[in-house]
C-alpha positions as CSV (number, residue, x, y, z in Angstrom):
1,M,61.1,85.4,91.6
2,P,63.1,87.1,88.9
3,N,66.5,84.7,87.7
4,F,69.4,87.0,88.6
5,Q,72.7,85.7,87.5
6,I,76.4,86.8,88.9
7,G,78.3,88.0,85.9
8,L,81.7,89.3,85.7
9,T,80.6,93.1,86.4
10,H,79.4,91.8,89.6
11,F,82.9,90.7,90.5
12,L,85.0,93.7,88.8
13,V,82.5,95.8,91.1
14,I,83.2,94.4,94.3
15,S,86.6,94.0,93.5
16,S,87.3,98.0,92.2
17,L,85.4,98.7,95.8
18,L,87.9,96.5,98.2
19,F,90.5,98.2,95.8
20,G,89.3,101.6,96.5
21,L,88.9,101.3,100.2
22,G,92.3,99.6,100.7
23,L,93.8,102.5,98.8
24,F,92.0,104.7,100.8
25,A,93.5,103.2,104.6
26,V,96.7,103.2,103.2
27,V,96.9,106.6,101.8
28,T,95.2,108.3,105.2
29,R,95.7,106.0,108.1
30,R,98.5,106.7,110.4
31,N,98.8,103.9,112.1
32,A,101.0,101.3,110.6
33,I,98.8,98.6,111.5
34,M,95.6,100.0,109.5
35,I,98.0,100.5,106.6
36,L,98.9,96.8,106.2
37,M,95.2,96.1,106.5
38,G,94.9,98.2,103.8
39,I,97.3,96.4,101.9
40,E,95.8,93.2,102.5
41,L,92.5,94.8,100.9
42,I,94.1,95.9,98.3
43,L,95.4,92.2,97.8
44,N,92.0,90.5,98.2
45,A,90.6,92.7,95.7
46,A,93.2,91.7,92.8
47,N,92.6,88.0,94.1
48,I,88.8,88.6,93.1
49,N,89.9,89.7,89.6
50,F,92.5,86.9,89.2
51,I,89.6,84.2,90.0
52,A,86.7,86.3,88.2
53,F,88.8,86.6,84.9
54,N,89.7,82.9,85.5
55,K,85.8,81.9,85.6
56,Y,84.5,84.1,82.6
57,G,88.0,84.0,80.7
58,Q,88.0,80.6,80.0
59,L,92.2,80.4,80.7
60,G,92.3,77.2,82.9
61,V,93.2,77.1,85.9
62,D,96.0,80.3,85.8
63,G,93.7,82.8,87.9
64,Q,93.6,80.3,90.6
65,V,97.0,79.6,90.9
66,I,97.8,82.8,90.6
67,S,95.5,83.8,93.6
68,I,97.3,80.8,95.5
69,F,100.6,82.7,94.9
70,V,99.0,86.0,96.0
71,I,97.4,84.5,99.3
72,I,100.9,83.1,100.2
73,L,102.7,86.5,99.6
74,A,100.3,88.0,101.6
75,A,101.0,85.8,104.5
76,A,104.7,86.3,104.3
77,E,103.8,89.7,103.4
78,A,101.7,90.1,107.4
79,V,104.3,87.9,109.2
80,I,107.5,90.2,108.0
81,A,105.4,93.4,108.7
82,L,104.1,92.5,112.1
83,A,107.7,91.6,113.0
84,I,108.7,94.9,111.9
85,V,106.0,96.9,113.3
86,L,106.5,95.0,116.7
87,N,110.4,95.9,116.3
88,I,109.4,99.8,115.6
89,Y,106.9,99.6,118.9
90,N,110.2,98.6,121.0
91,N,112.4,101.5,119.6
92,F,110.0,104.5,119.4
93,K,106.9,103.5,121.5
94,T,104.3,104.2,118.8
95,V,103.1,102.8,115.7
96,N,102.1,106.2,114.2
97,A,104.0,106.2,110.5
98,D,104.2,110.2,111.0
99,E,106.4,110.2,114.2
100,I,108.5,107.4,113.2
101,D,111.3,109.9,111.5
102,N,114.6,108.9,112.3
103,L,116.6,106.2,112.0
104,K,119.0,104.6,114.4
105,E,122.8,105.3,114.3
């Protein structure tokens, strides 16, 4: 059995794939929930980068602390964004981002 070690490159590849999928979801989707899921993928890609550079960069625990703050930010973003989406649905009866073009007067 070959000795296989996971290095920084593996983490960066996974992170870039997650970031690309998240960016694709944000740019191409029209549904507000799918856009929020894309933003969550982008934030998770950033967390993987922080943890990987923390492990392979000998920077102490800075990457882990920043990742905790990003997770807290993502939770707050999800709560506020879902409240906004529910309010938009109550007013427009859709969560399609293209159909929401009127501001309430």
